[in-house]
C-alpha positions in Angstrom: 28.9 -38.9 30.4 26.9 -36.6 28.1 27.7 -36.7 24.4 29.3 -33.7 22.8 27.2 -34.0 19.6 23.7 -35.2 18.9 23.4 -38.9 18.1 23.0 -39.8 14.4 19.6 -41.3 15.0 16.9 -39.3 16.8 16.5 -40.0 20.5 13.9 -38.3 22.6 15.5 -36.1 25.1 18.7 -35.7 23.1 19.0 -32.1 24.0 19.2 -32.8 27.7 21.9 -35.5 27.1 24.3 -33.0 25.4 27.4 -31.9 27.3 26.3 -28.4 28.2 29.9 -27.1 28.3 30.3 -27.5 24.5 29.6 -24.7 22.1 27.3 -27.0 20.0 25.1 -27.8 23.1 24.9 -24.1 23.9 23.9 -23.2 20.3 21.3 -26.0 20.2 19.8 -25.1 23.5 19.6 -21.4 22.4 17.9 -22.6 19.2 15.4 -24.6 21.2 14.7 -21.5 23.4 14.3 -19.3 20.3 12.0 -21.9 18.6 9.8 -22.4 21.6 9.7 -18.6 22.2 8.4 -18.1 18.7 5.6 -20.6 19.5 4.6 -18.7 22.6 7.0 -20.1 25.1 8.0 -23.7 26.1 5.6 -23.5 29.1 2.6 -23.0 26.8 3.5 -25.9 24.5 2.1 -29.4 24.8 4.4 -32.4 25.1 3.7 -33.2 21.4 4.7 -29.7 20.3 7.9 -29.8 22.4 8.7 -33.2 20.9 8.2 -31.8 17.4 10.5 -28.9 18.2 13.2 -31.4 19.3 12.8 -33.4 16.1 12.9 -30.3 14.0 16.2 -29.2 15.6 17.7 -32.7 15.2 16.7 -32.7 11.5 18.1 -29.2 11.1 21.4 -30.3 12.6 21.6 -33.5 10.4 20.8 -31.5 7.3 23.6 -29.0 8.1 26.1 -32.0 8.5 25.0 -33.4 5.1 25.3 -30.0 3.4 28.8 -29.6 4.9 29.7 -33.1 3.5 28.5 -32.0 0.1 30.6 -28.8 0.2 33.7 -30.8 1.2 33.2 -33.3 -1.5 32.3 -36.2 0.8 29.6 -38.8 0.2 26.2 -37.1 -0.1 22.9 -39.0 -0.5 20.5 -36.5 -2.2 17.6 -38.9 -1.6 18.1 -38.9 2.2 18.7 -35.2 2.2 15.5 -34.6 0.3 13.5 -36.8 2.6 14.9 -35.1 5.7 14.2 -31.6 4.1 10.6 -32.7 3.4 10.2 -34.1 6.9 11.5 -30.8 8.4 9.1 -28.8 6.2 6.2 -31.0 7.4 7.1 -30.5 11.1 7.6 -26.7 10.7 4.2 -26.5 8.9 2.5 -28.5 11.7 4.0 -26.2 14.3 3.3 -23.0 12.3 5.8 -20.6 10.8 4.3 -17.5 12.3 5.5 -16.1 15.7 2.9 -16.5 18.4 2.5 -13.9 21.1 3.1 -15.0 24.7 0.1 -14.7 26.9 1.2 -12.2 29.5 -0.6 -10.5 32.4 -1.3 -6.8 31.9 0.2 -4.5 34.5 -3.3 -3.6 35.7 -4.2 -7.2 36.3 -0.9 -7.9 38.0 -1.2 -5.0 40.4 -4.8 -6.0 41.1 -3.8 -9.6 41.9 -0.9 -8.4 44.0 -3.2 -6.1 46.0 -5.8 -8.9 46.5 -3.1 -11.3 47.8 -1.7 -8.8 50.3 
């Protein structure tokens, strides 16, 4: 059975293990799509970049949980939070913070290829 929330420790493929019926899974999958779209599309990313995106999303989720705990007055470890924030910043810097254009075929090239294959 798929978990309803991400595991506390990172696990490669955790997104695919989420119960897709949950609101959290839908939000996380939408964030993955938005993140990879900003990088030019998941199809254009290497395995390493897709892995970094998964890790960034997991850290983002963990940080949000920690921040909620702080607001609610629960136990909060500022050292772990700082380390996770720095890790997330490093991953985002490695991937790039600027949106990348998708490589798309021009209409002219598409029509030319379509005529050639007919």
